[in-house]
C-alpha positions in Angstrom: -119.0 184.2 68.1 -120.0 183.5 71.9 -120.2 185.6 74.4 -117.1 183.5 76.0 -115.2 183.7 72.6 -115.7 187.6 72.5 -114.2 187.9 76.9 -111.0 186.0 75.7 -110.4 188.2 72.3 -111.1 190.9 74.4 -108.6 190.6 76.9 -106.1 189.0 74.2 -106.2 192.6 72.2 -105.9 193.9 76.0 -102.4 191.7 76.9 -101.5 193.0 73.5 -101.9 196.3 74.1 -100.2 196.1 77.1 -96.3 196.0 75.9 -97.3 198.7 73.6 -98.3 201.2 76.8 -94.7 199.9 78.6 -92.8 200.3 75.7 -94.8 203.9 75.3 -94.3 204.9 79.3 -91.0 203.4 79.4 -90.1 205.7 75.6 -91.5 208.8 77.9 -89.8 207.7 81.1 -86.0 207.9 78.9 -87.2 211.6 77.4 -88.0 212.9 80.7 -84.9 211.9 81.6 -81.7 213.0 78.4 -84.7 216.3 79.1 -82.8 216.0 82.8 -79.7 215.4 81.7 -79.8 218.3 79.4 -81.0 220.9 81.8 -78.3 219.8 84.7 -75.6 220.3 82.3 -76.4 223.7 80.5 -77.7 224.5 84.5 -73.8 223.5 85.4 -72.4 225.2 82.6 -71.5 228.7 84.2 -69.2 226.5 87.0 -67.5 225.1 84.4 -66.4 228.1 82.1 -66.0 230.1 85.0 -62.5 228.1 85.8 -61.5 229.5 82.3 -62.1 233.1 84.1 -58.4 233.8 83.1 -58.8 233.0 79.4 -60.5 235.8 76.6 -64.0 234.8 76.3 -63.2 235.1 72.4 -60.7 231.8 72.5 -63.0 230.4 75.3 -65.7 231.0 72.5 -63.2 229.1 69.9 -62.5 226.0 71.4 -66.4 226.0 72.1 -66.0 225.4 68.6 -62.9 223.6 67.5 -63.3 221.1 70.1 -67.6 219.9 69.0 -66.5 219.1 65.5 -64.7 216.3 66.2 -67.0 215.5 69.0 -70.3 215.8 66.5 -68.3 214.3 63.6 -67.8 211.3 66.3 -71.5 211.3 67.0 -72.5 211.1 62.8 -70.3 208.3 62.2 -72.0 206.7 65.1 -75.2 207.0 63.8 -74.9 206.3 60.3 -75.5 210.1 59.8 -71.5 211.4 58.9 -71.8 211.7 54.8 -75.0 213.1 53.8 -74.6 215.7 57.0 -70.8 216.7 54.9 -72.9 216.5 51.8 -75.0 219.9 53.6 -71.7 221.6 52.8 -72.5 220.9 49.3 -75.9 222.7 49.2 -74.9 226.6 48.5 -79.0 227.5 49.4 -79.0 225.7 52.7 -75.4 226.7 53.9 -76.3 230.3 53.1 -79.0 230.2 55.7 -76.4 228.0 57.9 -74.1 230.8 58.1 -76.5 233.2 59.2 -77.4 231.2 61.8 -74.1 230.5 62.9 -73.4 234.7 63.4 -76.2 234.1 65.8 -75.0 230.6 67.8 -71.9 232.1 68.4 -72.7 235.2 69.1 -74.8 233.7 71.6 -72.2 231.9 73.4 -69.3 234.6 73.4 -72.0 237.0 74.8 -72.5 233.9 77.5 -68.8 233.9 78.5 -68.6 237.5 78.4 -71.6 237.6 80.6 -69.8 235.1 83.2 -66.1 236.7 83.0 -67.7 240.3 83.9 -69.9 239.2 87.0 -73.8 240.1 84.8 -74.7 236.2 85.7 -77.6 237.6 86.8 -78.3 239.6 84.3 -78.3 236.9 81.8 -80.6 234.5 83.5 -83.1 237.2 83.3 -81.9 237.5 79.3 -82.7 233.1 79.4 -85.9 234.2 81.1 -87.2 236.2 78.9 -86.4 234.0 75.9 -89.8 232.7 75.4 -91.1 236.2 74.9 -88.6 237.2 72.8 -89.5 234.6 70.5 -92.7 235.4 70.2 -91.8 238.5 68.7 -89.2 237.0 67.1 -92.4 234.9 65.9 -93.5 238.7 63.6 -91.3 237.9 61.3 -93.4 235.1 60.1 -96.6 236.8 60.6 -97.4 235.3 63.2 -99.7 236.9 65.8 -100.4 238.0 69.4 -102.7 236.6 71.7 -104.0 238.6 74.4 -101.8 236.8 77.0 -99.3 237.0 75.4 -99.2 240.7 74.3 -100.0 241.5 77.9 -96.4 238.7 78.9 -94.6 240.8 76.4 -95.8 244.4 77.8 -94.7 243.2 81.2 -91.7 242.3 79.4 -91.2 245.7 78.0 -91.7 247.5 81.9 -89.5 244.7 83.4 -86.5 245.8 81.0 -87.4 250.0 81.2 -87.7 249.3 85.3 -84.2 247.5 84.8 -82.9 251.2 83.3 -84.7 253.8 84.5 -83.9 252.0 88.1 -80.0 251.1 87.6 -79.1 253.7 85.1 -78.5 251.0 82.4 -79.7 249.6 79.6 -79.1 246.1 80.2 -78.2 245.0 77.1 -76.5 242.1 77.2 -79.7 240.0 78.8 -81.8 241.5 75.3 -79.2 240.2 73.2 -78.1 236.9 75.1 -82.5 236.7 74.1 -83.2 237.9 71.5 -79.9 235.9 69.9 -81.4 232.9 71.1 -84.6 233.5 70.1 -83.6 234.3 66.1 -81.4 231.4 66.0 -83.8 229.3 66.6 -86.4 230.9 64.8 -83.7 230.3 62.0 -82.9 226.6 62.9 -86.5 225.6 62.9 -87.4 226.9 59.4 -84.2 225.2 57.7 -84.3 222.3 56.5 -81.3 220.1 58.6 -81.1 217.9 61.2 -80.2 219.2 64.8 -76.5 217.3 64.6 -75.9 218.1 61.3 -77.0 221.7 61.7 -74.9 222.2 64.6 -71.9 220.6 62.7 -72.3 223.1 59.7 -71.9 225.6 62.4 -69.6 224.6 64.6 -67.4 224.2 61.1 -68.2 227.5 59.7 -67.2 229.2 63.7 -63.9 227.2 63.8 -62.5 228.6 60.7 -63.0 231.7 61.4 -61.6 231.6 64.4 -58.6 230.2 62.8 -58.7 233.0 60.7 -59.1 234.8 63.5 -55.9 233.0 65.5 -53.2 233.5 62.4 -53.9 236.7 61.8 -54.0 238.8 65.0 -50.6 237.1 66.4 -52.9 236.7 70.0 -51.4 234.0 72.8 -53.1 231.2 73.2 -53.8 229.7 77.2 -54.4 226.3 75.5 -51.2 224.8 76.2 -50.1 227.2 78.3 -51.0 224.8 81.6 -52.8 221.5 81.9 -55.5 223.5 83.3 -56.7 225.4 81.1 -55.5 222.8 78.6 -58.2 220.1 79.9 -61.0 222.7 80.6 -61.1 224.1 76.7 -60.3 221.0 75.0 -63.4 220.3 76.5 -65.4 222.9 76.4 -66.6 220.9 73.2 -68.2 218.1 74.7 -69.6 220.3 77.5 -71.4 222.7 74.6 -72.5 219.3 72.5 -73.9 217.1 75.0 -76.8 218.9 76.6 -77.6 219.4 72.8 -77.4 215.8 72.0 -79.7 214.6 75.0 -81.5 217.5 74.3 -82.5 216.3 70.7 -83.3 212.4 72.3 -85.2 213.7 74.4 -87.3 215.7 71.8 -88.6 212.7 69.6 -89.5 211.7 72.8 -91.9 214.0 74.8 -94.2 217.0 74.1 -91.9 220.1 73.3 -94.8 221.5 75.6 -92.9 219.5 78.6 -89.4 220.7 76.9 -90.5 224.3 76.9 -91.7 225.0 80.5 -88.4 222.0 81.8 -86.5 224.6 80.4 -87.2 227.3 83.4 -84.6 225.4 84.9 -81.8 226.8 83.3 -82.4 230.4 84.2 -83.7 229.7 87.4 -80.0 227.9 87.9 -78.3 230.4 86.8 -80.2 233.2 89.0 -78.9 231.3 92.7 -75.8 230.5 90.7 -75.4 234.7 90.7 -76.8 235.5 93.6 -75.5 232.7 96.3 -72.3 231.4 94.3 -71.2 234.2 93.0 -71.9 236.6 95.2 -74.0 239.2 92.3 -75.4 242.2 94.1 -79.9 241.1 94.0 -80.8 244.9 94.9 -84.9 245.7 95.6 -84.6 246.9 91.7 -83.6 244.2 90.3 -86.0 242.1 92.7 -88.8 244.7 91.4 -87.8 243.1 87.6 -87.8 239.6 87.9 -91.1 240.0 90.1 -92.3 241.7 87.0 -90.5 238.9 84.4 -92.2 235.5 86.4 -95.0 237.6 86.0 -95.5 237.6 82.5 -93.8 233.8 82.4 -96.5 232.5 84.7 -98.9 234.2 81.9 -97.3 232.9 79.2 -96.5 229.2 80.5 -100.6 229.2 81.2 -101.2 229.7 77.7 -99.2 226.9 76.7 -101.0 223.4 77.5 -103.9 224.9 76.1 -102.2 226.5 72.7 -100.4 222.6 72.9 -104.2 220.2 73.0 -105.3 222.5 70.6 -102.3 222.0 68.1 -102.8 218.3 69.1 -106.2 217.8 68.4 
């Protein structure tokens, strides 16, 4: 082959590679857009559910589950995965594991609404800040080991919790329960062989059945149907819950998990700002010290994540 042939072949190869590169870049940009949409909706959740402050937390949680089911059925039908998803209900072993994960996601949803209604959005933001560190602790159940930097980060988290407990005289149980339930849920779902939306359909169905039994036997007067305001926002509670999950799933197929993980901190930061500046929750020196300790712990933790991600990719 002559030099001119070689040059022409190289030029053709480059031209042939360009569309693939452009397509990959386009998919990456779409992934970032999906992630931004997911985190924006999650960040706005306190503002949305604050509109239902007069409705008991358990009832709001029930409606999140009830109206998630038809929304999930529609999404899965559009994807052509509906019948395969429904077959999950016939797998007894899988159903048992999903029943366990249902308990943790149901508890997490209720804790979020309870914290919001009791004016503890700042404590909830703390819970989501420490969630990654609690996930590392949960990894001990799988025999995972700490790196020195992770151990130091977890030690700082414990110091922040101890400081808050000593300074305020109250153990920050909501933050730990919220972050802990979410981390254990994530740990379970990571090892249950079922798709994100398929598993969520089973969980929402199980929660719906449990809440339907509660509504039928408790004799509590439900707010749904009592007035147009509460009825509308309760009806939309399911889609508001599911939309960010669908966007997140779409983003996860297009961009690295390390990128998604770093973007996650947008959520507790927005909760922090909302609780302090919008809801007017008190933010004193003791809380500032605790948050500075946690932010330092997260900086240590996040500084190691890219290195681990690169090593894994290699």
